[in-house]
N, C-alpha and C positions, 0 to 999 in steps of 0.2 A: 158132860162138861164141855167137850169140844164143840158139840152142837150149839150149846148156849153161847160159847165164845164166838163162833162164826156168826150167830144171829146178832150178837152185840156189835161185832165189827160191821156187819151189813147195815145195822141201824145207824151206827156212827158215821159210816160213809154216806148214807142217805141224808143224815142231818147236815153234813158238810155241803152236799150238793144243794140242799134246800137253802142253806145260809148263803151260798155263793149266788144262787139264783135271785134271792131276795136282795143281796147287795147290788147285783147288776141292775135289778129293777129300780131300786132307789136311786142308783147312780144315773140311770137313764132319765128318771123324773126330775133330777136336780141338776141338770145341765148337760145331759147327753154323754156322760162318761161311760166307757166300756169296761168290760170285766177285766181287761188287762191293766186298768188303772186303779184297781181296788185290791187291797190286801185281803186274802182269804183267811178264814179263822185258823189260827195257829201258824200262819205264815210270817216269817221275819222279814221286815222291810226297813230300808233306810230311806230317809227323805228329809224334807224341810217343812217347817211349820210357818205358814204365812198368816199374819194377823192383819185384817183389813182395818185401817184407821180412816176416820173421816177425811175427805180430800181437803177440807178447810185447814186441818192441822198441818198438812204438808205445805200449804201455801203461806203460812204465817212467817212474816219477816221480822226478825228481832233487830232493833236499832241499838247499837252498843253505846255505852257511856264512855266518858273520857278515861275513867279508871276501870280496868277489868274487874269482873266479879260483883259489880253493883247489883242491887235488887232489881227485879223486873216488874214493871207496871203494865198490866194488860187493860187496854181500853176497848170497850165493847159498844160499837155503834148500834143502837137498837134497830130492830126490824131489818128490812132488806129483801131484795128479790120479789117473790110473789106476795110478800107482806109489806105493804107500803106504810103501815102505821096510820096516824091521824093525818087529815088533810088540812091545809091552812085556810083561814077565812077568806083570803084573797083568791083562792082557787088556783094559785100558781105554784104551790109547794106541797111536798109530802114529807112526813116525819123522817122517813128513811134517808132522804137526801140531806136534810139538815143535820141529822145525827152523824152521818158520815163526814160531812164538811167540818163540823166542830171537832170530831174525833181526830181527824187528820191535822187540824190546827193545833190541838193539844199535843199530839205526838211530835209534831215538828218543833214546838216550843220546848218540850222536855228534852228532845234530842239536842237542840241548840244549847240548852243550859248544861247538858252533859252530866248531870248528877245521878241519873238512873238509866237503866235499860228500859226500852219501851217497845210494845207490840200492839197491834190491833187484831181483833178477832176477824174482821173483814176490812179489806181496803177497796172493795168494789161493791157493786149492787148485786150481792148474792144472798141467798136465804140460808140461815143457820137455825137449827133447833136450839132450844134452851140448853139441852144436854150437851150439844156440840160446843156451845160457847163455854159452858162450865168445864168441859173436858179439856179444852185448850188451856184454860187457866191451870188446871191440875197438872197437865203434862208439861207445861212450861214452868211449873212451880212458881207461879206469880206471887209476888209479895203483896200486891194490891190489885183489886179488880174494880174498874169503874164502868158501869153500864150507863150510857148516855141516851136520854129520851127527850121528847118534846110533849107537853101536856095538851089536853083538849077538854073542853067542857061545854055543856049546853048553854051555860051562862056566858055571854060574850064579854062580860066585865071581869071575869076571873082572870087573874094575871099573876105573874111572879114565879120564881124558881122554888123548887122543893127538893129536899134530899131525903131519900129513904134508906134506912139501914135495917138489918135483919133482926127479926124478933119472932118468937112463936105466938105472941099475942099482939094483935094490931093496935096501934095507938088511936085509931078512930075508925068509924064505919066506912068512911071514904077510903082510908088506907087499905082496909080489908077488901073492899070491892076492887080496888086497883090491883092488889096482889092477886086476887082470884082471877081477874081478867088476864094478867100477865102469865099466870101459871097454867094456862089452858093446855099447853103442850107437855109440860113436865111433871105435873102433879104438885101437891102441896108439900110444905115442910114436914119432914118426918125424922124421927130419931129411932135408933134401935131400942126396943123396949123389952128385951128378953132377960134383963136382970143380970147379964153376964159381965165379966170384967171388960170385955170389948165394948159393950153397950155403955158402961160407966165412963170409959175413956173417951168414947165418941161424944157423950153428953158434955164432958168437961171441955173437950176441944171446941164443941159448938158454942158453949157459953163464952169461952175466950174469944172466939170468932165474933160473936155478937158484941161483946164489950169493945173490941178493937174497931169494929165497924162503926159503932156509935161514936167512938172517939174521933175517927176519921171524918164522920159527918159533921160533928161539932167544930172540928178544926176548919173544915171547908166553909162552913157558914160564917165563922169569924173572919175568914179571909174575904168572903164575898160581901159581908155587911158594909153598906155604904157605897159599894161599887155596882152591885146588882140588885134589882128589885126582887124582894123575897115575899113569899106567902106569909100571912099572919102567924101561922104555925109552920115554919119552914122545915123542921126536922120531924119526920114521921117514921113509924116502925111498922113492919108487916112481914109476913112469911113468904118472901120471894124465893121461888125454887132456884133460879139462876144464881142468886147470891149465896144461898146455902150450899149448893153443889160446887161452887167455885172453891170452897174449903180454904179460904183466905179472907182477910179483912176486905170487905166489899161494900160499895154503896151504889144505889141507883139514883141518878140525877135527872130530874125533870127541869130542863133549862128554862122553861117558860111556856105560856099557853099560845099555841099557834091558832087557836080559836079566838084570840084577842088581837085586834088590829095592831095595837102598839107593840105587843110582845112579838108578833110575827114579823113586823117591820124590822125590829132589832135583830132577830134571829136569821133573817134572810141575808144579812151582810156580815162579812168578816169583821168589820169594825164594831158592829153591834154585838157580836159574839165574844169579842176580845176580852172584855172585863171578866167574864165568867171563866174563860179559858185560862187567863192568868191566875185567877183565884184557885182553880183546880190544880194547876201546876205547882203553885206555892204550897198548897195544902198537902199534896202528895209528897213533896220533898220534905216538908216539916214532919209529916207523920212517920215516914221511914227513918228519918234521922232520930226522932224521939224513941222509936222502938229499938233502933240499933244501940242506943245509949243505955238501955235497961240493964 
């Protein structure tokens, strides 16, 4: 019995040494940590857990409303950094520049009106993934998410604004292709399909999100009608990853075609963008007021 116990102890000690050596090796490969910085098996250690968050989240500035506790609207200027988006027909503009300019103007107007809190996913020419943009919306518990873009098409006569809301079935082949292109980084729309209570609740929440998003889109189009040139079918539906992952009522706005000379000329100036900026601000405030009164 004593011999077996000694053998067992020796094997146990050897296992600990092997585990320690393995931990040291892994630590060296993952950033040059030494054995002194790694807890051995069975060793009690006290310490802190550090969770790395996207730098973009730390840089988000929230503009307060006149009344504390008002809902927050998150404005997402499309593209940025290494992703310029579409280029204008004049050769003087990129989508990332125009979306940032319009987003800043919308944020300024909402802040001036003082009815909601407002933030932007980016306030400079930086690159954000779709998941980082959606994460900001979730972490800030945004009440609304607006993703602003400029459209482009091979047909130079295509013009007018379009508003997209979330759906698991695209409203047209064009909408499906557009969503597929926008979803390259993040993957397509998906729901949990394991038949569990959690999956059922997630599906109910997603349906409610879709309905509220469609309502926001219709409200925006009513405000824009007569002020802004719209596409013949201005409200489209598709499975946009960033809208789904924001987990709040959300729309993607294509403000016009910068592949069209007339649309680009309007979108290049603050005055040309102003009608759509005002329609967006009014629709946001009306939508949040309506939902608050339910």
